[in-house]
Wavefront OBJ file of the C-alpha trace (Angstrom):
o trace
v 151.716 79.226 -11.661
v 153.504 76.972 -14.167
v 155.884 75.596 -11.573
v 153.142 73.688 -9.807
v 151.803 72.191 -13.034
v 151.661 68.399 -12.859
v 149.995 67.636 -16.197
v 151.149 68.153 -19.741
v 150.616 71.659 -21.044
v 148.279 71.576 -24.093
v 150.785 73.703 -26.037
v 153.675 71.279 -25.408
v 151.909 67.946 -24.737
v 153.280 66.323 -27.902
v 156.836 67.214 -26.779
v 156.469 66.469 -23.073
v 156.872 63.664 -20.553
v 155.545 64.062 -16.994
v 156.549 61.535 -14.328
v 155.704 61.783 -10.642
v 156.261 59.777 -7.509
v 155.574 60.133 -3.810
v 158.789 59.464 -1.912
v 158.777 58.444 1.730
v 161.263 61.100 2.852
v 161.127 64.773 3.846
v 161.313 67.334 1.043
v 164.677 68.734 2.166
v 166.298 65.298 1.929
v 164.735 64.507 -1.461
v 165.983 67.881 -2.733
v 169.443 67.215 -1.260
v 169.587 63.870 -3.094
v 169.522 65.857 -6.360
v 172.058 68.469 -5.254
v 175.007 66.457 -3.930
v 177.081 64.115 -6.075
v 177.599 61.750 -3.112
v 173.869 61.026 -3.292
v 173.372 61.205 -7.067
v 176.092 58.653 -7.792
v 174.220 56.131 -5.622
v 170.861 56.222 -7.389
v 170.863 58.153 -10.677
v 169.735 56.271 -13.759
v 167.425 53.415 -14.682
v 167.723 49.957 -13.133
v 171.082 48.319 -13.848
v 172.823 51.590 -14.773
v 175.697 53.203 -12.882
v 177.073 56.738 -13.031
v 180.610 58.095 -13.175
v 180.848 61.841 -12.543
v 183.535 63.887 -14.294
v 182.445 67.384 -13.167
v 179.776 68.482 -10.707
v 178.899 72.020 -9.692
v 175.386 72.514 -8.345
v 174.575 76.177 -8.957
v 172.698 78.089 -11.627
v 174.944 77.845 -14.687
v 176.891 74.980 -13.116
v 177.330 71.681 -14.890
v 177.187 67.997 -14.151
v 179.188 66.074 -16.733
v 178.958 62.335 -16.292
v 178.854 58.961 -18.009
v 175.880 56.663 -17.585
v 177.035 53.045 -17.855
v 174.399 50.682 -19.209
v 174.030 47.112 -17.969
v 175.157 45.893 -21.417
v 178.438 47.839 -21.110
v 177.371 50.775 -23.290
v 178.548 54.173 -22.056
v 176.297 57.187 -22.553
v 177.934 60.620 -22.215
v 175.630 63.023 -20.375
v 175.598 66.741 -19.618
v 173.294 68.718 -17.336
v 173.322 72.448 -16.628
v 171.123 73.938 -13.942
v 169.066 76.929 -15.099
v 167.056 77.648 -11.935
v 167.322 76.487 -8.329
v 164.843 77.323 -5.571
v 165.750 75.196 -2.511
v 164.003 72.963 -1.515
v 161.111 73.514 -3.953
v 162.283 73.574 -7.516
v 165.099 72.719 -9.945
v 165.155 73.523 -13.671
v 167.837 72.153 -15.972
v 168.978 71.466 -19.529
v 170.044 67.883 -20.294
v 171.864 66.616 -23.340
v 174.786 64.483 -24.375
v 177.183 67.442 -24.363
v 177.294 71.225 -23.870
v 175.449 72.989 -26.720
v 173.742 69.733 -27.780
v 171.059 70.922 -30.245
v 168.798 68.070 -29.068
v 169.104 68.942 -25.350
v 165.824 68.997 -23.468
v 164.497 71.031 -20.553
v 163.401 69.424 -17.300
v 161.859 70.774 -14.143
v 161.671 69.046 -10.783
v 159.028 70.196 -8.312
v 159.291 68.996 -4.697
v 156.028 69.278 -2.746
v 155.788 68.186 0.896
v 152.946 65.868 1.904
v 153.338 65.284 5.627
v 156.419 63.118 6.069
v 156.551 62.332 2.345
v 157.418 64.338 -0.752
v 155.651 64.429 -4.098
v 158.225 64.810 -6.849
v 157.029 65.841 -10.317
v 159.518 65.702 -13.175
v 158.418 67.492 -16.359
v 160.564 67.177 -19.468
v 160.000 69.143 -22.655
v 161.855 68.137 -25.817
v 162.652 70.542 -28.681
v 160.412 68.546 -31.064
v 157.716 65.889 -30.904
v 160.013 63.622 -32.923
v 162.763 63.847 -30.295
v 160.218 63.106 -27.570
v 158.919 60.083 -29.480
v 162.462 58.837 -30.092
v 163.237 59.176 -26.366
v 160.063 57.250 -25.487
v 160.320 54.472 -28.070
v 164.064 54.023 -28.643
v 165.415 54.950 -25.205
v 162.374 53.995 -23.071
v 162.401 57.399 -21.375
v 159.148 56.915 -19.449
v 160.159 53.545 -17.991
v 163.688 54.836 -17.385
v 162.377 57.922 -15.593
v 160.064 55.839 -13.438
v 162.926 53.440 -12.623
v 165.222 56.357 -11.786
v 162.697 57.789 -9.334
v 162.214 54.269 -7.958
v 165.971 54.044 -7.405
v 165.839 57.408 -5.614
v 163.016 56.202 -3.359
v 164.862 52.966 -2.513
v 168.124 54.841 -1.898
v 166.466 57.326 0.468
v 164.641 54.556 2.349
v 167.988 52.840 2.965
v 169.709 56.158 3.744
v 167.074 57.016 6.380
v 167.255 53.506 7.833
v 171.032 53.872 8.303
v 170.654 57.375 9.762
v 168.248 56.165 12.456
v 170.312 53.141 13.505
l 1 2 3 4 5 6 7 8 9 10 11 12 13 14 15 16 17 18 19 20 21 22 23 24 25 26 27 28 29 30 31 32 33 34 35 36 37 38 39 40 41 42 43 44 45 46 47 48 49 50 51 52 53 54 55 56 57 58 59 60 61 62 63 64 65 66 67 68 69 70 71 72 73 74 75 76 77 78 79 80 81 82 83 84 85 86 87 88 89 90 91 92 93 94 95 96 97 98 99 100 101 102 103 104 105 106 107 108 109 110 111 112 113 114 115 116 117 118 119 120 121 122 123 124 125 126 127 128 129 130 131 132 133 134 135 136 137 138 139 140 141 142 143 144 145 146 147 148 149 150 151 152 153 154 155 156 157 158 159 160 161 162 163 164 165
């Protein structure tokens, strides 16, 4: 089943980025951190970035329109639309700078429980190899994705610490 795939597909490998992380939190909470703006606004983005949400509706066909604020003061308009949601296992989405962005890419998030932890695999497929390479080299997409998942892990560690005290 393609949903459980954790490596690049040979047919799309030149257009794909796969990032994974084991997060020390139960799957339901990791999934919830992606589905509620109160969580997302606390951790989304690479290190040093902040997020301002304009619109958020988590449902198939719903949109998240937001601005990612870079540490250098640059604002990046962002748009996400959810294309498939299977709680708490799976989220598929389109991500671009704006609705109908011809360079928008597809991402899937697979949440797999491992005891008290969750393995999160984020697969992103770009429309072309050139767009993937630009994202990697110009926008540091791999490092940014790893930092974003690191921010998620740190946020959930702190969230769980507060919940138990």
